[in-house]
C-alpha atoms as one frame of an Amber mdcrd trajectory, in Angstrom:
protein
 -69.251   4.335   5.808 -69.808   3.196   2.253 -69.433  -0.623   2.190 -66.890
  -0.252  -0.639 -64.794   2.234   1.323 -61.829   0.729   3.159 -60.730   1.744
   6.646 -57.508   3.231   5.263 -59.315   5.271   2.639 -60.010   4.474  -0.996
 -62.231   1.860  -2.569 -61.885  -1.591  -1.039 -62.265  -3.569  -4.260 -59.671
  -1.412  -6.019 -57.220  -1.841  -3.148 -57.759  -5.584  -3.204 -57.126  -5.720
  -6.947 -53.937  -3.696  -6.544 -52.832  -5.977  -3.701 -53.094  -8.893  -6.129
 -51.121  -7.120  -8.847 -48.450  -6.131  -6.312 -47.694  -9.815  -5.713 -46.059
  -9.903  -9.143 -42.336  -9.148  -8.960 -39.190  -9.786 -10.990 -38.498 -12.763
  -8.734 -42.100 -13.971  -8.926 -43.462 -13.176 -12.403 -46.340 -15.647 -12.037
 -48.483 -16.269  -8.958 -50.731 -19.338  -8.495 -54.298 -18.761  -7.317 -53.538
 -20.533  -4.044 -50.683 -18.096  -3.315 -52.948 -15.138  -4.034 -55.468 -16.432
  -1.507 -52.759 -17.060   1.091 -51.052 -13.695   0.627 -54.160 -11.525   0.529
 -56.098 -13.379   3.218 -59.241 -13.012   1.114 -61.838 -15.767   0.576 -61.137
 -17.845  -2.516 -64.456 -16.822  -4.086 -63.517 -13.143  -3.733 -60.070 -13.743
  -5.217 -61.570 -15.608  -8.170 -63.937 -12.703  -8.917 -61.140 -10.147  -8.695
 -58.789 -12.219 -10.846 -61.472 -12.710 -13.479 -62.106  -8.972 -13.614 -58.384
  -8.250 -13.959 -58.218 -10.851 -16.736 -61.157  -9.238 -18.525 -59.236  -5.957
 -18.644 -56.035  -7.686 -19.722 -54.187  -6.852 -16.507 -53.612 -10.518 -15.625
 -52.961 -13.505 -17.867 -53.508 -17.126 -16.855 -50.628 -19.575 -17.465 -49.757
 -23.071 -16.265 -47.472 -21.505 -13.636 -50.133 -19.104 -12.386 -51.249 -15.575
 -13.169 -48.743 -13.227 -14.782 -48.895  -9.581 -15.871 -51.319  -9.193 -18.754
 -50.831  -7.389 -22.079 -53.222  -4.656 -20.977 -50.437  -3.316 -18.765 -48.297
  -2.526 -21.809 -50.297   0.612 -22.605 -49.953   1.915 -19.059 -46.267   0.983
 -18.996 -45.714   2.962 -22.203 -47.529   5.978 -20.786 -45.524   5.800 -17.551
 -42.245   5.461 -19.429 -42.969   8.409 -21.711 -43.905  10.559 -18.700 -41.253
   9.508 -16.187 -38.138   8.472 -18.077 -35.353  10.997 -17.633 -33.847  12.629
 -20.732 -30.552  11.202 -22.053 -28.484  14.163 -20.842 -29.764  13.630 -17.280
 -29.067   9.889 -17.401 -25.544  10.691 -18.621 -24.886  12.850 -15.556 -26.137
  10.107 -13.226 -24.024   7.491 -14.985 -20.908   9.658 -14.696 -21.642  10.101
 -10.993 -21.795   6.313 -10.620 -18.492   5.854 -12.458 -16.711   8.393 -10.268
 -17.762   6.816  -6.974 -18.728   3.244  -7.839 -21.838   3.344  -5.655 -25.558
   3.297  -6.471 -27.088   6.608  -7.530 -30.794   7.248  -6.921 -33.271   9.989
  -7.742 -36.293   9.934  -5.446 -39.424  11.985  -4.996 -41.908  12.215  -2.158
 -45.445  10.939  -2.423 -47.518  11.087   0.746 -45.707   9.249   3.526 -43.263
   7.542   1.169 -40.384   8.228  -1.172 -40.448   6.706  -4.627 -37.411   5.831
  -6.707 -37.830   7.352 -10.170 -34.322   6.829 -11.558 -31.272   4.787 -10.681
 -27.768   3.876 -11.759 -26.900   0.660  -9.940 -23.442  -0.064  -8.578 -21.672
  -2.889 -10.420 -20.073  -4.154  -7.212 -21.259  -7.505  -5.775 -22.160  -5.929
  -2.424 -24.325  -2.910  -3.186 -27.471  -1.049  -2.214 -30.303  -1.909  -4.584
 -33.602  -0.062  -4.882 -35.589  -0.669  -8.053 -37.197   2.117 -10.045 -40.779
   2.360  -8.820 -39.976   1.039  -5.349 -41.738   2.860  -2.541 -39.773   3.333
   0.685 -40.657   4.856   4.067 -39.767   8.432   4.985 -38.923   7.817   8.654
 -35.175   7.385   7.997 -32.508   7.780   5.354 -30.592  10.635   3.750 -33.031
  10.998   0.842 -35.948  11.125   3.295 -34.354  13.980   5.231 -34.051  15.992
   2.018 -37.590  15.190   0.876 -39.079  16.174   4.244 -38.278  19.815   3.451
 -41.514  21.760   3.753 -43.343  18.828   5.320 -45.974  19.858   7.846 -45.814
  18.769  11.487 -49.000  16.792  10.859 -47.316  14.792   8.096 -44.225  14.227
  10.252 -46.420  12.859  13.037 -48.151  10.489  10.617 -44.789   9.263   9.346
 -43.545   8.780  12.913 -46.599   6.763  13.955 -46.061   4.526  10.916 -42.402
   3.950  11.847 -40.929   1.326  14.211 -40.157   4.146  16.656 -43.683   5.421
  17.259 -45.071   8.900  17.811 -41.957  10.170  19.650 -39.979   9.882  16.410
 -41.749  12.992  15.098 -39.355  15.238  17.006 -36.341  13.505  15.454 -37.895
  13.971  12.012 -38.309  17.695  12.708 -34.635  17.935  13.694 -33.517  16.073
  10.562 -35.770  18.225   8.359 -34.394  21.455   9.781 -30.776  20.272   9.650
 -31.126  19.205   6.003 -32.764  22.518   5.110 -29.932  24.443   6.727 -27.069
  22.334   5.373 -28.537  21.659   1.938 -27.519  18.018   2.250 -28.101  14.991
   4.469 -26.267  11.854   5.571 -27.558   8.614   7.054 -25.562   5.746   8.511
 -27.383   2.533   9.334 -30.661   4.293  10.168 -32.900   1.970   8.151 -30.535
  -0.750   6.958 -27.598  -1.732   9.141 -24.252  -1.163   7.448 -25.663   1.236
   4.834 -24.482   4.812   4.369 -26.181   7.343   2.100 -25.538  10.959   1.155
 -28.244  13.097  -0.465 -28.849  16.611  -1.794 -31.974  18.302  -3.189 -32.810
  18.683  -6.879 -34.660  21.926  -7.504 -36.305  23.687 -10.392 -34.901  26.965
 -11.647 -37.326  28.774  -9.349 -36.006  26.884  -6.325 -38.847  24.401  -5.829
 -37.718  21.054  -4.407 -38.746  18.248  -6.741 -36.511  15.313  -5.822 -33.448
  14.081  -3.977 -30.210  12.938  -5.565 -28.278  10.396  -3.515 -25.374   7.996
  -3.437 -25.632   4.948  -1.190 -23.631   1.854  -0.428 -21.947  -0.216   2.287
 -20.551   1.855   5.153 -17.318  -0.106   4.781 -16.755   1.642   1.429 -18.348
   5.050   2.076 -16.104   6.336   4.825 -16.774   9.399   6.938 -13.742  11.026
   5.300 -15.205  10.559   1.803 -18.578  12.159   2.591 -17.517  15.810   1.960
 -16.168  14.882  -1.499 -19.324  12.917  -2.356 -21.524  15.762  -1.127 -19.676
  18.315  -3.251 -20.025  16.108  -6.334 -23.742  15.560  -5.699 -24.268  19.311
  -5.336 -22.475  19.997  -8.608 -24.529  17.403 -10.486 -27.750  18.671  -8.910
 -26.894  22.218 -10.013 -26.262  20.990 -13.555 -29.616  19.195 -13.559 -31.278
  22.423 -12.489 -29.463  24.406 -15.175 -30.606  21.894 -17.801 -34.172  22.533
 -16.720 -35.393  19.600 -14.690 -38.549  19.140 -16.768 -40.119  16.224 -14.950
 -43.494  15.548 -13.318 -41.982  15.469  -9.833 -43.502  17.368  -6.943 -44.108
  16.518  -3.290 -47.680  15.478  -2.542 -49.062  15.386   0.989
């Protein structure tokens, strides 16, 4: 094996650099060098070299509080925004969906063994389900996951199962959920990943019928009752159909 190749695939030094950048969050906009060493488990000399390289490319910026996101990320952020931001008419439909039900609305796509949030309208209620745009979540549970597993190979389902808390045996459950969602054209989850959370999801398709994303509503099970699920599902289906009719021109497509 190439010394730069990591056991999980990819280039080790690149993965290490990305691990450092991933430490930056809204709650932690600056990370001291000591915290980087502690969180990555890398030798301090290695961390220093990686940080210096990221600084050279403007991806990190040294401050008294620690290292923060550098100005070099602005260009990439602009490119990502111009490619991934939904058009105003689509955002309007999602916002109206939020106003009708008062619960968080998410659009997610599948990438490998994960689902990625690409758009959201967050519930204004104090107790709500929050997933930030760009967040990557597992595919082993959840209404959106069941929708996004459509067309997934048995090999991928087995990989997802092994990576879940339930182990290899969970693959059969994933197959059942995949088939049920395909047949029903919708999916529901209740406390499968987060206790007390209910979610309802439907597929978003292109005009030719290709699945590109899931559209979901999620919130506390105490507010999303079993009786309300049919109404929510019907509304999600209507909005999804309108998105399709608008021409869902977006770089979304499942990638194995």
